[in-house]
C-alpha positions, 0 to 999 in steps of 0.5 A: 718431676716438677709437673707432678709437684705442681699437680699436688699443689693444685690439689691442695690450693686454697682457692680456685685461682690458685689451683688454676695457676698451679694447673697452668704451671703443671701444663707448662712443665709437662710441655717443657719436659716433652720438648726437652725429651724430643730435643734429647732424642732428636740427635738419635733419629731422622728428626735431627736438625740439618747442619746447615741450620745452626742452633743459634739461627734457629733460636734467633728465628724462633725468638723473632717469631715469638716477638712478632706473635706477641706484638700481634696479640698486643695490637689486638688486645682490646678486641679480644674477649675478656675470657681470652685476655684473662687466659693469655694473662694467666698463661703468660704470668705462669711461664717461668719460676713460681717464685717470680710469677707475681712479679712477672704478672705485675710487669705484664699488667703494667705493660698492658696498661701502658699499651692498651690504647696502641691497638686503637691508635694503629687501627685509626692510622690504617 
């Protein structure tokens, strides 16, 4: 199990920051595994998705919700406490493959820098 691998890496991490990153990856993998287990069991019980809502529609709907939530976070980014900003940044940067974490964090940092004034601009317009 990938979560156990990340837990082991967190125990032998060279720094507190690296340990936090591995713990975040551990939590993400455990959550993904739980979701996968739930999805695998959903077809066997009452929790199965109704036939009237095809999987593609659900994925598109969830993708739209995630986009809206992400946009809302970016619009309020500068008003969030630094601790929350760091936690969100670390969580977002740790989603995905471990080898891509550094690249993803760089992309996120550049995005946040480019859009750091967007919230202030929209607040002045409203």
